[in-house]
C-alpha positions as CSV (number, residue, x, y, z in Angstrom):
1,M,-5.3,-7.7,17.2
2,G,-5.9,-4.6,15.1
3,K,-3.4,-2.6,13.1
4,A,-0.1,-4.0,11.7
5,L,3.0,-2.5,10.2
6,L,4.8,-4.5,7.5
7,F,8.0,-3.8,5.8
8,I,8.7,-5.6,2.4
9,N,11.6,-5.7,0.1
10,G,11.2,-2.6,-2.1
11,K,12.7,0.9,-1.7
12,P,13.4,1.5,1.9
13,P,11.3,4.2,3.5
14,I,12.9,7.6,4.1
15,H,10.8,8.3,7.2
16,L,9.3,5.7,9.6
17,P,5.8,6.0,11.1
18,S,5.2,6.1,14.9
19,L,5.7,2.5,16.0
20,Q,3.3,3.1,18.9
21,D,0.4,3.2,16.4
22,Y,0.7,-0.5,15.7
23,Q,-0.2,-3.7,17.6
24,L,2.0,-5.9,15.3
25,I,5.2,-5.0,13.5
26,A,6.7,-7.4,11.0
27,C,9.0,-7.6,7.9
28,T,9.9,-10.0,5.2
29,D,13.4,-11.4,5.1
30,G,14.6,-9.0,2.4
31,A,13.4,-6.0,4.3
32,F,15.2,-7.2,7.4
33,H,18.5,-6.2,5.7
34,Y,17.6,-2.6,5.3
35,L,16.0,-2.3,8.7
36,E,19.3,-3.6,10.2
37,S,21.2,-0.9,8.2
38,K,18.8,1.8,9.4
39,N,19.3,0.8,13.1
40,F,15.7,0.0,13.4
41,P,14.8,-1.3,16.9
42,L,14.7,-4.9,15.9
43,E,13.5,-6.0,19.3
44,Q,10.1,-4.4,18.4
45,L,9.6,-6.8,15.5
46,D,7.0,-9.5,16.2
47,F,8.2,-11.7,13.4
48,V,10.3,-11.9,10.3
49,S,9.1,-14.2,7.5
50,G,10.2,-15.5,4.2
51,D,12.1,-18.2,2.4
52,F,15.4,-16.7,3.6
53,D,17.1,-17.2,0.3
54,S,19.0,-14.0,1.1
55,Y,20.6,-15.7,4.1
56,A,22.5,-18.4,2.4
57,E,25.7,-17.6,4.4
58,T,23.9,-17.8,7.7
59,P,21.2,-20.5,7.4
60,N,20.8,-20.9,11.1
61,I,19.2,-17.5,11.4
62,I,15.9,-19.1,10.5
63,H,15.9,-20.8,13.8
64,S,15.7,-17.5,15.7
65,E,12.4,-17.3,17.7
66,K,11.2,-14.3,15.7
67,F,12.0,-15.9,12.3
68,I,9.2,-17.8,10.5
69,H,10.4,-19.9,7.6
70,T,7.9,-19.9,4.7
71,P,9.6,-21.9,1.9
72,D,6.5,-22.1,-0.3
73,Q,7.5,-20.9,-3.7
74,E,4.0,-20.6,-5.1
75,N,3.4,-17.3,-3.3
76,T,5.6,-14.2,-2.6
77,D,7.0,-13.3,0.8
78,F,4.5,-10.4,0.9
79,H,1.6,-12.8,0.4
80,K,2.9,-15.2,3.1
81,A,3.5,-12.4,5.6
82,L,-0.1,-11.2,5.1
83,E,-1.4,-14.7,5.7
84,I,0.5,-14.7,9.0
85,L,-0.8,-11.3,10.0
86,I,-4.4,-12.3,9.3
87,K,-3.9,-15.4,11.5
88,K,-2.8,-13.1,14.2
89,D,-6.0,-11.1,13.8
90,A,-4.7,-8.1,12.0
91,T,-7.5,-6.1,10.3
92,E,-5.4,-3.3,8.9
93,V,-1.9,-3.5,7.4
94,D,0.3,-0.5,6.5
95,V,3.0,-1.5,4.1
96,Y,6.3,0.2,3.5
97,G,8.7,-0.9,0.8
98,G,6.0,-1.9,-1.7
99,S,7.2,0.2,-4.6
100,G,10.6,1.1,-6.0
101,G,13.3,-1.4,-6.7
102,E,12.4,-4.0,-9.4
103,Q,9.1,-3.0,-11.0
104,D,7.9,-6.6,-11.5
105,H,7.9,-6.8,-7.7
106,Y,5.9,-3.7,-7.4
107,L,3.2,-5.0,-9.9
108,G,3.3,-8.3,-8.0
109,N,2.6,-6.5,-4.7
110,L,-0.4,-4.8,-6.2
111,N,-1.7,-8.1,-7.4
112,T,-1.2,-9.6,-3.9
113,A,-3.1,-6.6,-2.3
114,Y,-5.9,-7.2,-4.8
115,R,-6.2,-10.8,-3.8
116,F,-6.4,-9.9,-0.1
117,F,-8.8,-6.9,-0.7
118,N,-11.8,-8.6,1.0
119,K,-9.8,-10.0,3.9
120,V,-7.8,-7.1,5.3
121,K,-7.4,-3.4,4.7
122,I,-4.0,-2.8,3.1
123,T,-2.4,0.7,2.6
124,F,0.9,1.2,0.9
125,Y,3.2,4.1,1.7
126,D,6.1,5.5,-0.2
127,E,7.9,8.9,-0.2
128,Y,5.3,10.4,-2.6
129,S,1.9,9.0,-1.6
130,R,-0.2,6.3,0.0
131,Y,-2.3,4.0,-2.2
132,F,-4.9,1.4,-1.6
133,F,-7.9,-0.4,-3.1
134,I,-11.2,1.3,-2.1
135,P,-14.6,-0.2,-1.5
136,N,-17.5,0.7,-3.7
137,F,-18.0,3.9,-1.8
138,Y,-15.1,5.8,-0.3
139,Q,-14.8,9.2,1.3
140,E,-11.8,11.0,2.8
141,C,-11.5,14.6,4.1
142,G,-8.4,16.8,4.6
143,V,-7.3,16.3,1.0
144,L,-7.6,19.8,-0.4
145,G,-4.8,20.5,-2.9
146,K,-3.5,17.0,-3.0
147,T,-2.9,15.0,-6.1
148,I,-5.4,12.1,-6.4
149,S,-5.2,9.3,-9.0
150,L,-7.7,6.6,-9.8
151,V,-6.3,3.5,-11.4
152,P,-8.6,0.6,-12.4
153,F,-7.4,-2.9,-11.7
154,P,-8.0,-3.8,-14.5
155,I,-11.5,-2.1,-14.9
156,A,-13.9,-0.1,-12.7
157,Q,-17.4,0.7,-13.9
158,N,-19.9,3.5,-13.4
159,I,-17.6,5.7,-11.4
160,T,-18.8,9.0,-9.9
161,T,-16.5,11.4,-7.9
162,T,-16.9,14.6,-5.9
163,G,-14.3,17.0,-4.7
164,L,-12.0,16.6,-7.7
165,H,-11.1,19.4,-10.2
166,W,-11.8,17.0,-13.1
167,P,-14.9,15.0,-11.9
168,I,-16.0,11.6,-13.2
169,N,-19.7,11.2,-13.6
170,Q,-21.0,7.6,-14.1
171,E,-18.0,6.7,-16.3
172,D,-15.8,3.6,-16.7
173,L,-12.1,3.3,-16.4
174,D,-10.0,0.5,-18.0
175,I,-6.3,0.0,-17.6
176,T,-6.0,-0.6,-21.4
177,T,-7.8,2.5,-22.5
178,R,-8.4,5.1,-19.9
179,I,-7.2,5.7,-16.3
180,G,-7.7,8.7,-14.0
181,T,-4.2,9.9,-13.0
182,R,-3.0,13.3,-11.7
183,N,-6.3,14.8,-10.6
184,I,-6.4,17.4,-7.9
185,A,-8.7,17.7,-4.9
186,D,-10.4,21.1,-5.1
187,G,-12.5,20.4,-2.1
188,N,-11.6,19.4,1.5
189,C,-13.4,16.1,1.0
190,F,-13.1,13.6,-1.8
191,T,-15.7,10.9,-2.5
192,C,-15.7,8.1,-5.1
193,R,-18.5,5.6,-5.8
194,Y,-18.4,2.8,-8.4
195,E,-20.4,-0.3,-9.1
196,K,-18.1,-3.1,-10.4
197,G,-14.5,-3.9,-10.8
198,A,-11.6,-2.8,-8.6
199,L,-10.1,0.7,-8.1
200,L,-6.8,1.8,-6.7
201,V,-6.6,5.3,-5.3
202,F,-3.3,7.2,-4.9
203,I,-3.3,10.2,-2.5
204,S,-0.2,12.4,-2.4
205,H,1.4,13.3,1.0
206,K,1.7,17.0,0.1
207,R,-0.4,19.6,-1.5
208,N,0.2,20.1,-5.2
209,I,2.8,22.9,-5.5
210,N,0.8,24.5,-8.3
211,F,-2.4,24.4,-6.4
212,D,-2.7,28.1,-5.9
213,K,-2.1,28.7,-9.6
214,V,-4.9,26.5,-10.8
215,N,-8.0,28.3,-12.0
216,F,-10.8,26.2,-10.4
217,Q,-13.5,28.3,-12.1
218,N,-12.8,26.8,-15.5
């Protein structure tokens, strides 16, 4: 099926991506509320999933043909929506609403993405950046001047980067001792290689406003 767009119940996105870029579009039941308020074209949703605990006053809504009731309380609505998307052959999922709101939800969303890391490519988007788990070797171009952060989950070993103002050379990161936030890409292309663990990369949408003032010769 290809690429999917998923809205979950965090901070509503300020801007929406082009819906034409996706073969599947879905949301969790909590996100359905803010999509309604934003006049989102609900007819383009392929499904809405969740336990529908936010629909206590209108319980019959779960019988709508696009609503998939997933009452399992062992997993989050985000987790269950990913399972449905994978069954529908999604290989990439862009997620909006993954951050903001209650921060325990945000941490839970990262944990869920980690659990699905080897099953589907998940990229979160918010108003500041996009972020995702990377494979043991990752390269991206067109990042000159953007803020790039490397966050181990919980550890990442023997990391080497290129294209960053403060490079990492065969070093370890550990969430309890050292992480790699607020770096800046001083090359058009950024690469990262690591051996073990898991690594989240955050890439800002915009160039760093102080980029032209940074002395990259130091």
